[in-house]
N, C-alpha and C positions, 0 to 999 in steps of 0.2 A: 381343586385346591392347589396343585402344583402349578397350573397355568397362572393362577392368581399371584402366587409367589414370584414366578418368573417375570410376569408383567410388572410387578412392583419393583423388582430388582432392575429391570430395563428402564423404567421411568426414573428411578433414583439415579442410575448411571447417566441418563440423558440430562437430568436437572443438574447434577454435579458437573458434568461436562460444560454445560452452558454457563454456570457460575464461574468456573475456572476460565473459560474463554472471555467472559466479561471483565474479569479481574486483570487480564493480561495488559490492557492499556488503561491508564488512569489519566483523566483530565487534570491539569495542574494550572497554577497561575504563574506569572512571570517571577514573583517573589519566591516561588518554590524551586526555581532553577538555580544550579550552581552559578556563581558570578561569570565564569568564562562562557557558559551557555547563554546567559542573559545577554552578554555583549554580542555574541555571534548571532543570536536571534534578532537583536536590534539592527545589526549590520545588514543581514539578509532580508529583513522585512521592509527596508527602505524602498525596495522596488515594487511593493504591493501592500495589501491590507492583511494584517494578522487576524485570522479567524479563530485560532485556538492553539492550545499547547497541550501536549500529552507526554507521558513517560511510560516506558515498559522495559522489560528485560529482553534482550536479544542475544542469543548464544551465551547466556550467563553474564552479560554486561548490561548495565543501565544505559539506556539511550533516551533522548529527548526529541520530540517531533514538533516542528512549527508548521501549522497549517495556514497557508497563505492563499490569497486571491491576487493574481498578477495578470493584468491586461484582460480581465474577464474570465480567466480559467484558473483551475486549482494547481497549486504547487506545494508539495510537502517536502520539507527538508528535515532530515534526521541528523542529530549531532551526538557525539560522544560526550562524556563528562568534562572533557577539556575544551569543548566548543568546536571541535574539528568536525567537518561534514562527513557523515558516514554514507548517506545516500540522498538522492534527489529524485522525486517522482513528479513529473510535470505533465498535465493534461495536454494533449495535442490532437491533431486530426489525422485520419488515415492518409489523406492526400499529401501530408507534409513529411511522412517518414520515408526512408529509402524504399525504392521500388521492390526489391526482393523481400523485404520484411512485410511490406504491404500485401504482396502476392501470397505469402505464406499465411498471413492472417485471414485474407479473403478465402483461401482454400479451406482453412480450418472452420470458418463460419459457414461455408457451403450455402445452403438455402436459408440459413439463419441470419441474424443481424449482429453487427458490431455495435455494442452499446457505448464503449469508451476505449480510448487509446491513450497510453501514457508513455513518455520517454523516461526510462529509469537509468540513472547513473549510480553505480555502486562498485566499490573496490576498483576504481579506475576503468571500468567497463560500462558500455552503454548498451541497453537492449530495449525492446519495445514490448509492452504488456497490453493485451487487449481483453476486455470483458465481452463475451459472446453470449447470444441468446438464440436457442433453437427451440421453437415451441415454448414450453414452460421451463425448459432446462437452461440454466446458466452455467457457463464454464469460463476458463481463463487460459490464455496462451501467452507464452513469452518466447520471443524470437530475437536473434541478433540482426545486424544490418544485412547479412547475407541470407536471412530467412531460416537459419538453422534454429531448432528448438533449444531454449535455455532452460536448464533445470534449477 
């Protein structure tokens, strides 16, 4: 009986956690964006194709994300309510990032595989984020140009 109750509580917590995670980012339409964000999205999407728009809360503030395809790769730009760029995440290749960052990512991957690499610019700083896969386990690493871990 106790195990059944504990299992039910664990399942409920898991489902609740999934619902909360799904609610964190909401797909929106251009008309749902504040005018300043609409203008910023239009300006930034000139260089590529707009795939989608989303909004979410980030550190207690509402932000808006434009998902673009530029020259065949993904580029996500996040804006604040005033249309100012908060961050840019752009898909890249391991070969094009700084050598020390590349070496740190390759060390972290070990015998695994690097699935995706992005250049991320946020708060005036640039770092490199890689999705790794070792066996069936996926992980992520963020490093700066010198190869130091970014938290």
